[in-house]
C-alpha positions as CSV (number, residue, x, y, z in Angstrom):
1,M,14.3,-6.5,-3.5
2,S,14.0,-5.9,-7.2
3,Y,10.5,-5.6,-8.7
4,N,8.3,-3.0,-10.3
5,Y,5.6,-1.0,-8.6
6,P,2.2,-0.9,-10.2
7,F,1.0,2.5,-11.5
8,D,-1.1,4.1,-14.2
9,T,0.6,6.0,-16.9
10,S,-2.1,8.7,-16.8
11,W,-1.1,9.7,-13.3
12,S,1.0,12.7,-12.6
13,K,4.5,12.4,-11.2
14,D,3.2,13.3,-7.7
15,E,0.4,10.7,-7.9
16,I,2.9,8.0,-8.9
17,I,5.1,9.0,-5.9
18,I,2.1,8.8,-3.5
19,V,1.2,5.3,-4.8
20,V,4.8,4.0,-4.6
21,Q,5.2,5.5,-1.1
22,F,2.1,3.6,0.0
23,F,3.5,0.3,-1.4
24,T,6.7,1.0,0.4
25,L,4.8,1.3,3.7
26,V,3.2,-2.1,2.9
27,E,6.7,-3.5,2.5
28,R,7.7,-2.1,5.8
29,A,4.8,-3.8,7.5
30,Y,6.2,-7.1,6.4
31,E,9.9,-6.4,6.8
32,S,10.1,-4.5,10.1
33,G,6.7,-3.3,11.2
34,I,5.2,0.1,10.8
35,E,3.3,2.5,13.0
36,R,-0.4,2.3,12.4
37,D,-0.9,6.0,12.0
38,I,1.8,6.3,9.4
39,L,0.3,3.5,7.4
40,L,-3.2,4.9,7.6
41,A,-2.0,8.3,6.5
42,G,-0.3,6.7,3.5
43,Y,-3.5,4.8,2.7
44,R,-5.6,8.0,2.8
45,K,-3.2,9.6,0.3
46,F,-3.3,6.5,-1.8
47,K,-7.1,6.6,-1.9
48,E,-7.0,10.2,-3.1
49,V,-5.2,8.9,-6.2
50,V,-7.0,5.6,-6.4
51,P,-10.6,6.1,-5.2
52,S,-12.0,3.1,-7.0
53,K,-12.2,-0.2,-5.1
54,S,-11.7,-2.1,-8.4
55,E,-8.6,-0.2,-9.3
56,E,-7.3,-0.6,-5.8
57,K,-7.8,-4.4,-6.0
58,R,-6.1,-4.5,-9.4
59,L,-3.0,-2.6,-8.0
60,F,-2.9,-4.7,-4.9
61,T,-3.0,-7.9,-7.0
62,E,-0.2,-6.6,-9.3
63,F,1.9,-5.6,-6.3
64,E,1.4,-8.9,-4.6
65,R,2.3,-10.8,-7.8
66,E,5.5,-8.8,-8.1
67,S,6.6,-8.6,-4.4
68,G,4.7,-11.3,-2.5
69,Y,3.4,-8.7,-0.1
70,S,-0.4,-8.3,0.2
71,G,-1.7,-4.7,0.5
72,Y,-5.1,-6.2,1.2
73,Q,-3.9,-8.3,4.1
74,V,-2.0,-5.4,5.6
75,M,-5.0,-3.0,5.4
76,K,-7.3,-5.8,6.8
77,K,-5.0,-6.2,9.8
78,V,-5.0,-2.4,10.3
79,K,-8.8,-2.3,10.4
80,E,-9.2,-5.4,12.6
81,E,-6.5,-4.6,15.2
82,D,-6.0,-1.5,17.3
83,R,-2.3,-2.0,17.8
84,H,0.2,0.9,17.7
85,K,2.6,-1.0,15.4
86,I,1.5,-3.3,12.5
87,R,3.7,-6.2,11.7
88,M,2.9,-9.0,9.3
C-alpha cells in the first residue's frame, strides 16, 4: 500500500521510527495477524513518544484516514481479548 504515516516534525529520527513501527504492527494485525505481546510492546514504545491521549487520537485518526486501518480498534481488541494472536 502507498500512503503516508502520521508523525510530528518535532520528533527525533528515533521517535519517528518508533511511531512508524507501531503503525506497521497495526497493519499486520489487519493483514496477517500479529502476536499480542509484540503489539503491546510496540504500543508501550509508541506511548513513550506519544503520551497524550489527544495526540494519540489525532494520530490514529490520520492513520485511519490514510490507510483504512484503525489503531483504536486494534488496541481495543487487544485489551478486550486475551488471545495469543490478534487478527482484525
